[in-house]
Residue frames as a rotation matrix with the C-alpha (Angstrom) as fourth column:
MET 1
0.088 -0.966 0.244 -40.48
0.988 0.054 -0.142 -13.48
0.124 0.253 0.959 12.58
MET 2
0.518 0.053 -0.854 -39.18
0.435 -0.875 0.209 -10.12
-0.736 -0.480 -0.477 13.86
PRO 3
0.919 -0.220 0.328 -37.99
0.210 -0.433 -0.877 -7.52
0.335 0.874 -0.351 11.34
HIS 4
0.112 -0.971 -0.212 -34.23
0.980 0.143 -0.136 -6.89
0.163 -0.193 0.968 11.27
ASP 5
0.839 0.053 -0.542 -33.14
0.246 -0.925 0.290 -3.65
-0.486 -0.377 -0.788 12.93
PRO 6
0.764 -0.550 0.337 -30.75
0.331 -0.114 -0.937 -1.98
0.554 0.827 0.095 10.45
MET 7
0.451 -0.613 0.649 -28.78
-0.741 -0.662 -0.111 -0.19
0.497 -0.431 -0.753 13.19
LYS 8
0.559 -0.213 0.801 -28.33
-0.552 0.624 0.552 -3.41
-0.618 -0.751 0.231 15.16
GLN 9
0.856 -0.229 0.462 -27.23
0.465 0.731 -0.499 -5.24
-0.223 0.643 0.733 12.01
PHE 10
0.658 -0.630 0.412 -24.79
-0.082 -0.604 -0.792 -2.41
0.748 0.488 -0.450 11.22
ALA 11
0.432 -0.476 0.766 -23.39
-0.901 -0.268 0.342 -2.53
0.043 -0.838 -0.545 14.76
GLU 12
0.695 -0.137 0.706 -22.94
-0.111 0.949 0.294 -6.32
-0.710 -0.283 0.645 14.54
GLU 13
0.838 -0.394 0.377 -21.17
0.494 0.254 -0.831 -6.04
0.232 0.883 0.408 11.17
PHE 14
0.522 -0.660 0.540 -18.88
-0.478 -0.751 -0.455 -3.32
0.706 -0.021 -0.708 12.52
LYS 15
0.518 -0.295 0.803 -18.12
-0.761 0.270 0.590 -5.37
-0.391 -0.917 -0.084 15.64
SER 16
0.807 -0.191 0.559 -17.25
0.319 0.937 -0.140 -8.36
-0.497 0.291 0.817 13.45
PHE 17
0.744 -0.528 0.410 -15.06
0.257 -0.340 -0.905 -6.17
0.617 0.778 -0.117 11.26
ALA 18
0.450 -0.565 0.692 -13.24
-0.753 -0.656 -0.047 -4.63
0.481 -0.500 -0.721 14.23
VAL 19
0.622 -0.169 0.765 -12.76
-0.535 0.621 0.572 -7.93
-0.572 -0.765 0.296 16.05
LYS 20
0.915 -0.261 0.307 -11.21
0.395 0.732 -0.555 -9.59
-0.080 0.629 0.773 13.00
GLY 21
0.116 -0.935 -0.335 -8.33
0.611 -0.199 0.766 -7.17
-0.783 -0.294 0.549 13.31
ASN 22
0.078 -0.070 0.994 -8.96
0.962 -0.256 -0.094 -5.36
0.261 0.964 0.047 10.04
LEU 23
0.892 0.318 0.321 -9.61
0.232 -0.932 0.276 -2.10
0.387 -0.172 -0.906 11.85
VAL 24
0.703 -0.699 -0.132 -6.40
0.017 -0.169 0.985 -2.39
-0.711 -0.695 -0.107 13.85
ASP 25
-0.041 -0.724 0.689 -4.40
0.842 0.346 0.413 -3.36
-0.537 0.597 0.596 10.74
MET 26
0.356 0.260 0.898 -5.86
0.795 -0.589 -0.145 -0.43
0.491 0.765 -0.417 8.86
ALA 27
1.000 0.023 0.014 -5.09
0.011 -0.819 0.574 2.00
0.024 -0.574 -0.818 11.71
VAL 28
0.356 -0.933 0.060 -1.51
0.281 0.168 0.945 0.77
-0.891 -0.319 0.322 11.93
GLY 29
-0.047 -0.335 0.941 -1.18
0.989 0.119 0.092 1.14
-0.142 0.935 0.325 8.16
VAL 30
0.718 0.377 0.585 -2.46
0.480 -0.877 -0.024 4.73
0.504 0.298 -0.811 8.29
VAL 31
0.900 -0.412 -0.142 -0.07
-0.099 -0.512 0.853 5.67
-0.424 -0.754 -0.501 11.11
ILE 32
0.060 -0.924 0.377 2.93
0.499 0.355 0.791 4.07
-0.865 0.141 0.482 9.40
GLY 33
0.137 0.072 0.988 1.90
0.981 -0.149 -0.125 5.58
0.138 0.986 -0.091 6.05
ASN 34
0.948 0.240 0.207 1.65
0.203 -0.962 0.184 9.02
0.243 -0.132 -0.961 7.61
ALA 35
0.597 -0.797 -0.092 5.10
-0.088 -0.179 0.980 8.70
-0.798 -0.577 -0.177 9.21
PHE 36
-0.074 -0.605 0.793 6.54
0.798 0.441 0.411 7.37
-0.598 0.663 0.450 5.92
SER 37
0.543 0.370 0.754 5.01
0.775 -0.567 -0.279 10.31
0.324 0.736 -0.595 4.08
LYS 38
0.969 -0.218 -0.112 6.71
-0.131 -0.846 0.517 12.76
-0.207 -0.486 -0.849 6.45
ILE 39
0.190 -0.949 0.252 10.05
0.191 0.287 0.939 11.02
-0.963 -0.130 0.236 5.94
VAL 40
-0.038 -0.168 0.985 9.66
0.978 0.197 0.071 11.09
-0.206 0.966 0.157 2.15
SER 41
0.848 0.383 0.366 8.60
0.454 -0.881 -0.131 14.75
0.273 0.277 -0.921 2.21
SER 42
0.740 -0.650 -0.175 11.69
-0.259 -0.515 0.817 15.64
-0.621 -0.559 -0.550 4.22
PHE 43
-0.019 -0.754 0.657 13.85
0.531 0.549 0.646 13.51
-0.847 0.361 0.389 1.93
VAL 44
0.272 0.197 0.942 12.48
0.954 -0.182 -0.238 15.30
0.125 0.963 -0.238 -1.14
SER 45
0.915 0.200 0.351 12.59
0.202 -0.979 0.033 18.86
0.351 0.041 -0.936 0.21
ASP 46
0.784 -0.611 0.110 15.83
-0.442 -0.424 0.790 18.57
-0.436 -0.668 -0.603 2.20
ILE 47
-0.011 -0.826 0.563 17.92
0.032 0.563 0.826 16.06
-0.999 0.027 0.021 0.22
ILE 48
-0.060 0.024 0.998 16.68
0.890 0.453 0.043 15.74
-0.451 0.891 -0.048 -3.38
MET 49
0.754 0.528 0.392 15.44
0.656 -0.639 -0.402 19.21
0.038 0.560 -0.827 -4.33
PRO 50
0.673 -0.526 -0.519 18.45
-0.180 -0.798 0.575 21.32
-0.717 -0.294 -0.632 -3.19
PRO 51
-0.421 -0.864 0.275 20.90
0.161 0.228 0.960 19.58
-0.892 0.449 0.043 -5.58
ILE 52
-0.063 0.473 0.879 18.30
0.987 0.161 -0.016 19.72
-0.149 0.866 -0.477 -8.37
GLY 53
0.878 0.391 -0.277 17.86
0.386 -0.920 -0.075 23.41
-0.284 -0.041 -0.958 -7.62
ILE 54
0.175 -0.904 -0.390 21.62
-0.209 -0.421 0.883 23.94
-0.962 -0.073 -0.262 -7.91
LEU 55
-0.497 -0.366 0.787 21.72
0.578 0.537 0.615 22.00
-0.647 0.760 -0.055 -11.20
VAL 56
0.132 0.629 0.766 19.02
0.975 -0.223 0.015 24.23
0.180 0.745 -0.643 -12.70
GLY 57
-0.148 -0.320 0.936 20.67
0.376 -0.894 -0.246 27.48
0.915 0.315 0.253 -11.66
GLY 58
-0.936 -0.334 -0.114 20.45
0.214 -0.281 -0.935 27.77
0.281 -0.900 0.335 -7.87
VAL 59
-0.275 0.924 0.267 16.66
-0.505 -0.375 0.778 27.64
0.818 0.079 0.570 -7.68
ASP 60
-0.954 0.152 0.259 14.95
-0.176 0.418 -0.891 26.90
-0.243 -0.896 -0.372 -4.36
PHE 61
-0.726 0.683 -0.076 11.87
0.240 0.356 0.903 25.03
0.644 0.638 -0.423 -5.52
SER 62
-0.279 0.668 -0.690 9.97
0.960 0.194 -0.200 25.55
0.001 -0.719 -0.695 -2.27
SER 63
-0.333 0.124 -0.935 10.03
0.309 -0.922 -0.233 29.32
-0.891 -0.366 0.269 -2.81
LEU 64
-0.984 -0.007 0.177 8.95
0.174 -0.228 0.958 29.29
0.034 0.974 0.225 -6.46
SER 65
-0.161 0.974 -0.161 5.66
0.749 0.015 -0.662 31.09
-0.642 -0.227 -0.732 -6.86
VAL 66
-0.623 0.127 0.772 3.72
0.551 -0.629 0.549 33.49
0.555 0.767 0.322 -9.00
VAL 67
-0.811 0.348 -0.471 2.17
0.219 -0.566 -0.795 36.51
-0.543 -0.748 0.383 -7.30
LEU 68
-0.357 0.782 0.511 -1.48
0.895 0.130 0.426 36.74
0.267 0.610 -0.746 -8.30
ARG 69
0.675 0.512 0.531 -2.21
0.300 -0.848 0.436 39.78
0.674 -0.135 -0.726 -6.13
GLU 70
-0.384 -0.884 0.267 0.34
0.156 -0.347 -0.925 41.97
0.910 -0.314 0.271 -4.40
ALA 71
-0.206 0.233 -0.950 0.19
0.973 0.147 -0.175 42.44
0.099 -0.961 -0.257 -0.65
THR 72
0.115 0.267 0.957 -1.40
0.111 -0.961 0.255 45.60
0.987 0.077 -0.140 0.69
ASP 73
-0.615 -0.322 0.720 -1.46
-0.596 -0.409 -0.691 47.19
0.517 -0.854 0.060 4.14
THR 74
-0.052 0.726 0.686 -4.52
-0.962 0.148 -0.230 45.11
-0.268 -0.671 0.691 5.06
THR 75
0.902 0.408 0.141 -4.11
-0.349 0.882 -0.316 41.89
-0.253 0.236 0.938 3.06
GLU 76
-0.027 -0.905 0.424 -1.37
-0.150 0.423 0.894 39.39
-0.988 -0.039 -0.147 2.38
ALA 77
-0.436 -0.209 -0.875 -0.17
-0.882 -0.094 0.462 38.61
-0.179 0.973 -0.143 -1.13
VAL 78
0.644 0.597 0.478 -1.99
-0.376 0.791 -0.482 35.88
-0.666 0.131 0.734 -3.04
THR 79
-0.274 -0.850 -0.449 0.50
-0.914 0.084 0.398 33.50
-0.301 0.520 -0.800 -4.61
LEU 80
0.878 0.359 -0.318 0.45
-0.456 0.830 -0.322 30.41
0.149 0.428 0.892 -6.74
ASN 81
0.199 -0.841 0.503 3.10
-0.830 0.128 0.543 28.21
-0.521 -0.526 -0.672 -5.09
TYR 82
0.821 0.159 -0.549 4.08
-0.503 0.656 -0.563 25.94
0.270 0.738 0.618 -7.96
GLY 83
-0.245 -0.964 -0.105 7.44
-0.692 0.250 -0.678 25.09
0.679 -0.093 -0.728 -6.36
LEU 84
-0.490 0.173 0.854 5.67
-0.739 0.438 -0.512 23.40
-0.462 -0.882 -0.087 -3.45
PHE 85
0.648 0.760 -0.052 3.52
-0.636 0.502 -0.586 21.62
-0.419 0.413 0.809 -6.02
VAL 86
0.351 -0.628 -0.695 6.66
-0.617 0.403 -0.676 20.31
0.704 0.666 -0.246 -7.76
ASN 87
-0.671 -0.584 0.458 7.90
-0.715 0.346 -0.607 19.04
0.196 -0.734 -0.650 -4.36
SER 88
-0.027 0.763 0.646 4.55
-0.709 0.440 -0.550 17.31
-0.704 -0.473 0.529 -3.82
ILE 89
0.764 0.259 -0.591 4.77
-0.632 0.485 -0.605 15.63
0.130 0.836 0.534 -7.22
VAL 90
-0.180 -0.905 -0.386 8.25
-0.593 0.413 -0.691 14.34
0.785 0.105 -0.611 -6.42
ASP 91
-0.569 0.090 0.817 6.95
-0.763 0.314 -0.566 13.16
-0.307 -0.945 -0.110 -3.00
PHE 92
0.469 0.873 0.135 4.12
-0.711 0.464 -0.529 11.32
-0.524 0.152 0.838 -4.73
LEU 93
0.565 -0.300 -0.769 6.44
-0.612 0.473 -0.634 9.67
0.554 0.828 0.084 -7.25
ILE 94
-0.560 -0.827 0.049 8.83
-0.617 0.377 -0.690 8.45
0.552 -0.417 -0.722 -4.56
ILE 95
-0.404 0.498 0.767 6.00
-0.710 0.358 -0.606 7.18
-0.576 -0.790 0.209 -2.34
SER 96
0.659 0.690 -0.299 4.32
-0.710 0.439 -0.550 5.48
-0.248 0.575 0.779 -5.32
LEU 97
0.193 -0.688 -0.700 7.58
-0.605 0.478 -0.637 3.85
0.773 0.546 -0.324 -6.37
SER 98
-0.727 -0.481 0.490 8.22
-0.669 0.335 -0.663 2.66
0.155 -0.810 -0.566 -2.80
ILE 99
-0.003 0.821 0.570 4.75
-0.701 0.405 -0.587 1.17
-0.713 -0.401 0.575 -2.50
PHE 100
0.686 0.224 -0.693 5.06
-0.706 0.434 -0.559 -0.45
0.175 0.873 0.456 -5.91
ILE 101
-0.258 -0.876 -0.407 8.37
-0.605 0.475 -0.639 -2.07
0.753 0.082 -0.653 -4.95
ALA 102
-0.708 0.019 0.706 6.98
-0.658 0.347 -0.668 -3.26
-0.258 -0.938 -0.233 -1.60
VAL 103
0.347 0.915 0.207 3.79
-0.692 0.399 -0.602 -4.71
-0.634 0.065 0.771 -3.12
ARG 104
0.515 -0.235 -0.824 5.76
-0.708 0.425 -0.564 -6.32
0.483 0.874 0.053 -5.93
TYR 105
-0.608 -0.793 0.047 8.09
-0.636 0.450 -0.626 -7.94
0.475 -0.411 -0.778 -3.39
VAL 106
-0.455 0.511 0.729 5.17
-0.643 0.378 -0.666 -9.22
-0.616 -0.772 0.157 -1.28
LEU 107
0.610 0.743 -0.275 3.35
-0.715 0.366 -0.596 -10.62
-0.342 0.560 0.754 -4.33
ARG 108
0.163 -0.639 -0.752 6.49
-0.676 0.483 -0.557 -12.38
0.719 0.599 -0.353 -5.56
ARG 109
-0.784 -0.434 0.444 7.03
-0.615 0.446 -0.650 -13.88
0.084 -0.783 -0.617 -2.10
GLN 110
-0.029 0.869 0.494 3.42
-0.668 0.351 -0.656 -15.07
-0.744 -0.349 0.570 -1.97
LYS 111
0.680 0.253 -0.689 3.71
-0.723 0.390 -0.570 -16.57
0.124 0.885 0.448 -5.45
LYS 112
-0.278 -0.878 -0.389 6.99
-0.655 0.470 -0.592 -18.27
0.702 0.090 -0.706 -4.53
GLU 113
-0.710 0.067 0.701 5.46
-0.616 0.422 -0.665 -19.68
-0.340 -0.904 -0.259 -1.32
ALA 114
0.396 0.915 0.072 2.41
-0.701 0.352 -0.620 -20.94
-0.593 0.195 0.781 -3.24
THR 115
0.485 -0.310 -0.818 4.68
-0.690 0.439 -0.575 -22.58
0.537 0.843 -0.001 -5.81
THR 116
-0.628 -0.767 0.130 6.80
-0.656 0.432 -0.619 -24.14
0.419 -0.474 -0.774 -3.07
LYS 117
-0.349 0.582 0.734 3.71
-0.676 0.386 -0.627 -25.55
-0.648 -0.716 0.259 -1.37
THR 118
0.686 0.688 -0.234 2.42
-0.644 0.426 -0.636 -27.09
-0.338 0.587 0.735 -4.59
THR 119
0.400 -0.601 -0.692 5.78
-0.576 0.423 -0.700 -28.62
0.713 0.678 -0.177 -5.52
GLN 120
-0.302 -0.494 0.815 6.45
-0.945 0.268 -0.188 -30.17
-0.126 -0.827 -0.548 -2.12
LYS 121
-0.736 -0.027 -0.677 6.55
-0.221 0.954 0.202 -33.95
0.640 0.298 -0.708 -2.03
PRO 122
0.323 0.929 0.179 3.30
-0.574 0.042 0.818 -35.39
0.752 -0.367 0.547 -0.63
SER 123
-0.065 -0.305 0.950 3.45
-0.974 0.228 0.007 -37.04
-0.219 -0.924 -0.312 2.78
GLU 124
-0.933 -0.352 -0.074 3.94
-0.359 0.923 0.137 -40.79
0.020 0.155 -0.988 3.10
ASP 125
-0.484 0.837 0.254 0.29
0.204 0.391 -0.898 -41.24
-0.851 -0.383 -0.360 4.11
THR 126
0.290 0.591 -0.753 -0.89
-0.587 -0.511 -0.628 -39.33
-0.756 0.624 0.199 1.04
GLN 127
-0.410 -0.518 -0.751 1.34
-0.909 0.299 0.290 -41.41
0.074 0.801 -0.593 -1.24
LEU 128
-0.962 0.068 0.264 0.01
-0.007 0.962 -0.273 -44.63
-0.272 -0.264 -0.925 0.32
LEU 129
-0.100 0.994 -0.047 -3.61
0.051 -0.042 -0.998 -43.50
-0.994 -0.102 -0.047 -0.10
ARG 130
0.175 0.114 -0.978 -2.94
-0.891 -0.405 -0.206 -42.61
-0.419 0.907 0.031 -3.74
GLU 131
-0.787 -0.515 -0.339 -1.43
-0.607 0.745 0.277 -46.04
0.110 0.424 -0.899 -4.37
ILE 132
-0.719 0.608 0.336 -4.47
0.252 0.679 -0.689 -47.71
-0.648 -0.411 -0.642 -2.79
ARG 133
0.191 0.813 -0.550 -6.78
-0.336 -0.472 -0.815 -45.53
-0.922 0.341 0.183 -4.91
ASP 134
-0.120 -0.321 -0.940 -4.89
-0.986 -0.069 0.150 -46.34
-0.113 0.945 -0.308 -8.10
THR 135
-0.969 -0.237 0.068 -4.90
-0.236 0.971 0.025 -50.08
-0.072 0.009 -0.997 -7.29
LEU 136
-0.381 0.906 0.184 -8.66
0.245 0.291 -0.925 -50.04
-0.891 -0.307 -0.333 -6.65
GLN 137
0.263 0.455 -0.851 -9.29
-0.671 -0.548 -0.500 -48.13
-0.694 0.702 0.161 -9.88
ALA 138
-0.522 -0.545 -0.656 -7.17
-0.849 0.409 0.335 -50.64
0.085 0.732 -0.676 -11.83
GLN 139
-0.920 0.236 0.311 -9.08
0.115 0.925 -0.362 -53.56
-0.373 -0.297 -0.879 -10.25
ASN 140
-0.016 0.983 -0.182 -12.44
0.003 -0.182 -0.983 -51.95
-1.000 -0.016 0.000 -11.15
ARG 141
0.109 0.003 -0.994 -11.34
-0.929 -0.354 -0.103 -51.47
-0.353 0.935 -0.036 -14.76
ASN 142
-0.780 -0.506 -0.368 -10.21
-0.602 0.767 0.222 -55.10
0.170 0.395 -0.903 -15.01
SER 143
-0.747 0.513 0.422 -13.42
0.076 0.697 -0.713 -56.52
-0.660 -0.501 -0.560 -13.56
């Protein structure tokens, strides 16, 4: 018996993984997720945050920062950009909520389909076989 080559085994497992479509599905998910993230970021920074900024006194959240070290002739200022962080938190919350709603919808659909499949009336053949089974069981109990 020949020893298993770990690299060959790894290559075979990867090939099986890629051929099953998981790799393609995952790549599509990453691309769509990245595009969705850009849309949500734009939505937050360009649509949601400006009105919120006006409501809290005309603040532009993207420019909110604390200067940690002033700029000099040779170096740029070092800032703590907490306004961008607030935008990122809002991005995260919207993306999380969207994913939650989508997953919840998919799970409810799957549950509904599973329930529908289990409550469907059995085929005529299945009903006939069940009747035959029940008759045979009744005959065996009576004998």
